[in-house]
N, C-alpha and C positions, 0 to 999 in steps of 0.2 A: 504494500500500500504506500502511496506517495506520502512523503513527510509533510506535516502541517506547515512548517516554515516555508517549504518550497511552494505550497499552494498559495500562501500569502505573497511571497516574492514574485511569483509568476502571475499574480492577480487573477487567478482562476476563481477565487472567491471574492465577491465584491458586494458592497452595500446596494440595496434596492428598496423601493417602497413596498411595504406590506400590502398585498392585494388579496383581501379576504374572499372576494368573489372568485378570483382565479383559484384559490385554494379549495373553495367549495366545489367548483367545477371539476378540479382534479380529483377530489375525493369521490365524487359521483362516478367519474370514469374508472377510478380504481375499483370501486364497488362492482361495476359492471364487468370489468376484466376478471376480478376475483370470482364472481359468480360463474362466468363463462369457463374459466380454467378449472374451477372446482367441479363443474358438471362434466368435464372431459377427462379429468385426471385418472380415475381408477380404471376406466374402460378404454383408455386411449391405446391405439395401435402403436407398436414399437417405432414405426417410421416417423411418428409425430412427436417423439420424446424431446427432440431438440427444440421444437416450437413451444412445448410446454415449459421447458426450462427458461427459454427466452421470455415467455409470457410472465412467469413469476418474477424474473429479474425486473421486467418493466414495471410491475406493480410495486416492488420494493423501491426501485429508483424514483418513481413518482411520489411515493410516500415521503422519501427523504427530500425530494425537491419541495414538496409542500411544507415540510418541517423547516427547511432552510428559509423559505419565503416568510413563514410566520415569525422568523427571527430576523427579518429584514435583510436577508442575504440571498444571493444566487450564485450558482457555480456553473462554469463551462466545462467542467471536468468531472467525470463520474468518480474517479479515485478521491478527489477532494471533497466531493459530496459525502462519501463514506467516511473519510477522515474527520470531517466536521461532526458527523453523528457520533463517532468514537470519542472525539475530544469533549463533546458536551455530555456524553454518557459513558464515562470510563468503566462503569460497572457492567457495561454491555460489550466489552471488548471481544468476547467470543462470538457474539452475534455479528459484530462489525467485521470480524475476520471471515465469517461464513458468507456475509454479503459480498465481501471482496472476492472470495473464491467463486461465488456465483457470477460476479462481473467478469472474472477471468474466463470462465467456461463460456459465458455468453459471447465474449469477444472471439473466442476460438470458433464458435458456431458461425458468427457473422462474418469474420474476416478470413477464415481458413476452411470453411465448409465442414467443420467438425460435427460428427454425429454422436449424440449422447444416447447411451443405452438407457432403457427404461429403469433399470436397476439403480442408476445414479439418482434419479428422481425419487424412487421408492425409499432409498436410504436417507434422503435429505428432506423429504416432504414435510415433516413436522416443523423444521426450521423455516421452510419457505412459506408455509401457510400460516 
């Protein structure tokens, strides 16, 4: 995970106006995504496992984006988004590391055509849901 000082130095975390309407809309979309992927998860064909992992990462990323906005910040970097969450919630370091692992897997899917086996999601679904 990227170092917090580097996030600040590179200005990937910056101040912004809090936009409660944006956050409300994001939370509605998160709820819809969660409902969709929860309805697909247990019966999903193996070939769609990578999409499922991507879907859960998107939910978590959007939750973190909303959290950042409620604190008057925005991030142009997913690693710094996770780092901010970890910095504000040091007692949730294990969860932050799990989110970063999911980010890394999602990047492999998106940028390298990596296929996730369904067992990966099954082993980790408690943390993702």
